C-alpha positions, 0 to 999 in steps of 0.5 A, spaced: 192 293 424 187 299 423 182 302 428 176 298 429 172 305 427 167 301 423 160 302 420 156 298 425 149 295 423 143 294 427 143 287 430 138 283 427 131 282 430 133 274 431 140 276 435 140 273 442 138 277 448 143 282 451 146 281 457 145 285 464 146 293 463 153 295 464 155 301 468 160 306 466 167 304 467 165 296 467 171 293 463 168 289 457 170 286 450 167 288 444 165 283 438 164 286 431 160 283 426 163 286 420 167 282 415 174 282 417 173 283 424 169 277 426 172 272 431 175 278 434 175 281 441 177 288 443 178 290 450 174 296 452 171 300 457 164 302 458 162 310 458 155 310 457 149 306 456 144 307 451 137 304 452 134 305 445 137 302 441 140 298 446 148 299 446 154 302 449 159 308 448 165 304 449 173 306 449 178 301 447 184 300 451 189 299 445 186 305 440 186 312 440 182 317 436 184 319 429 183 327 431 190 327 434 188 328 441 191 321 443 185 320 447 182 313 447 178 311 441 170 312 443 165 308 439 158 306 440 157 298 440 150 294 439 149 291 446 149 284 443 156 285 441 158 287 448 160 282 453 164 282 460 172 280 460 172 273 461 176 270 467 184 270 466 185 262 465 192 261 462 193 255 458 195 249 463 199 245 458 198 245 450 191 245 448 187 239 445 187 238 438 181 242 435 180 246 442 177 253 441 182 258 443 183 265 443 190 268 440 192 275 441 194 279 435 193 286 433 191 288 439 185 283 440 184 276 442 182 272 435 177 266 435 181 260 432 182 252 433 188 249 436 191 244 432 194 240 438 201 237 439 206 238 444 211 242 442 218 243 445 219 250 444 212 251 448 209 255 442 201 253 440 199 253 432 192 256 431 188 255 425 183 261 423 177 258 419 175 265 417 182 266 413 184 259 413 191 261 415 195 258 421 199 262 425 204 260 431 203 264 438 207 263 445 203 260 450 202 266 454 198 269 448 193 263 447 187 262 452 181 257 452 175 260 449 169 261 453 162 264 451 158 268 455 151 265 455 145 268 460 150 271 465 155 265 466 161 263 462 161 256 458 166 252 455 165 251 447 166 243 448 159 242 451 155 247 446 156 244 439 149 243 436 146 237 435 143 239 429 149 241 425 148 242 418 152 237 415 154 230 419 160 226 419 161 222 412 156 227 408 159 229 401 160 236 400 164 241 396 169 246 399 170 253 396 177 255 393 178 262 394 182 267 391 182 273 396 175 273 398 172 270 391 170 263 390 174 261 384 173 253 384 169 247 388 173 241 391 169 235 393 170 233 400 167 229 406 165 231 412 170 228 418 168 232 424 163 238 426 167 243 431 166 249 434 162 255 431 160 252 425 166 249 423 168 243 420 174 238 419 173 236 411 177 230 408 178 232 400 176 226 396 182 227 391 189 226 393 193 231 389 191 239 388 192 242 381 200 243 383 201 236 384 201 237 392 197 233 396 191 236 399 191 235 407 185 235 411 182 242 413 178 246 417 173 250 414 167 255 415 160 253 414 160 259 409 165 256 405 161 249 404 155 247 400 152 240 398 154 237 392 150 240 386 144 237 382 147 233 376 143 233 370 144 228 364 147 231 358 146 238 356 148 242 350 151 248 352 151 255 349 156 261 348 156 265 354 153 260 359 156 260 366 159 254 367 164 250 372 169 246 368 173 240 371 180 241 372 185 239 377 180 235 381 176 241 382 170 245 378 172 252 376 168 257 375 168 260 368 164 261 361 163 258 354 166 262 349 166 257 343 162 251 341 165 246 337 163 239 333 163 233 337 160 236 344 167 240 345 167 247 348 172 253 349 172 254 357 174 261 359 176 261 367 173 266 370 179 268 375 185 267 370 182 269 363 185 263 360 181 258 355 181 251 354 177 246 350 173 241 354 169 235 353 161 236 355 162 231 360 167 235 364 162 241 364 156 243 368 152 249 369 153 253 374 149 253 381 149 257 387 147 255 393 143 261 396 138 261 402 138 253 402 136 252 395 140 251 388 139 257 384 141 256 377 146 262 374 147 263 366 148 269 362 143 267 357 137 267 362 137 275 362 136 275 354 130 270 354 124 273 351 118 272 354 112 273 349 106 277 351 100 273 352 104 267 354 103 262 360 109 263 365 111 261 372 114 266 377 118 265 383 119 269 389 125 271 394 120 273 399 121 270 406 117 263 406 117 263 399 123 260 396 123 254 392 115 256 389 113 258 383 106 261 381 103 261 374 100 266 370 100 270 364 105 275 361 101 281 359 107 286 357 115 287 358 118 294 360 125 296 363 127 289 364 121 287 368 114 283 366 107 285 368 104 278 370 097 277 371 096 271 376 092 265 375 090 264 382 093 269 386 088 275 388 088 283 388 087 286 395 079 286 393 079 278 393 076 278 387 080 280 381 086 277 379 093 280 382 097 283 377 105 285 378 111 287 375 116 282 376 124 282 374 125 278 368 130 273 372 124 271 376 119 269 370 120 263 366 115 259 361 111 254 364 115 247 364 113 241 359 108 236 361 112 230 363 108 224 364 110 219 370 106 213 368 110 208 373 110 213 379 115 217 383 121 214 386 124 215 393 129 221 392 126 224 386 126 231 385 118 234 384 114 240 384 108 239 389 102 243 388 100 247 394 097 253 397 096 256 389 103 254 387 108 249 385 113 248 391 120 244 390 121 238 394 124 231 394 120 224 395 122 222 402 117 216 402 113 212 397 106 210 401 103 207 395 103 208 388 099 214 388 101 217 395 107 220 397 111 224 402 114 230 400 120 234 404 121 241 403 128 243 404 126 251 404 121 250 410 124 243 413 117 240 413 114 234 410 107 233 407 103 228 404 101 228 396 097 224 391 100 223 384 096 228 381 099 233 385 106 232 383 110 233 377 117 232 375 122 238 378 125 241 372 130 247 371 130 253 366 137 255 365 140 258 359 133 258 355 133 250 356 129 246 360 133 241 364 130 235 368 135 234 375 137 227 378 138 226 385 139 233 387 138 232 395 143 226 395 147 230 400 
């Protein structure tokens, strides 16, 4: 394993408070946050405290500097990534199934999940959700995992969040990875939540693409998403980024050819091979970002917005995910559109606000879809509030004219009248799509 001399990022403002100040010579562990090192605990000693920004110069036990001096490797680590060394707590018998453990490999202790079982050779099988690999260790190289919280050591068994993202029985999709890239999504059900945002999932299909059975698996939260919204029949276009159903999974790819009878040539993104698929075996690609579904299509970038046309603008700013604000497109330039908002005002609070917006964040105004029979429970809607339209879902029908709407982006629920709501539609590949039960999961 290479030296952990990494580019360190400043801790986020919401990072947990750092422990008490360590003194020179204190023995500690450093827990990097960089990709490839998450879950590692490197033994080190403190040589200096830095008050602003708060951190420590440490020297690692197992690494020497690269200058050829054979001296211990020094590095400055943020305070939130430094903790005391835990007490020596050797295993007393095999760890329980799904217990959080640290396994020693590559000069560091790595956080994993014990697979359980009393083996005759005394070795322990440990699963690492970050890489989805199983490795075996001598019992002497496995220790119970402990967390350093507010100056004391706590066992993870008592710290599993009561508000985990997915509960038992929730239908989800799990990413299939090639290297660090997602190439497909497989349907599964959550069976159990375990330590550090990990979940045991049970795949809904019985066979993988090579014919072997798909076992239950422990998966990191970042490799799980809700089931995406499913639109009714969609006519696809060349260059649409889609997912095609093959071998019990939805594989990422692109439409390269359109055939009669609603058949399409689908090119798999990671392999490059092409197959013909029926319309029912294809769906437009959605990415799960910031707790919202984002539609992905090559055609979005080439959609032309005419000058003077009415448009809606989305925002990536914190607190505005899922909102759309209406305005008029004034002109286009450099992959941007100058928009004058209908209701948002400039700093003088009198003149309409004008902004140059990336073309990906601008769409035409959605069609006027009359809803004469009222909205139903779990209907996806846009609610007019705070000068914009905000995506939500009907969480309660109060009467035929009053509804409670839940906004997943803010986890808030508000009451609206029928006239303040419209059916939720998505602008994908130059077409309007009306989604069905998008928050079913």
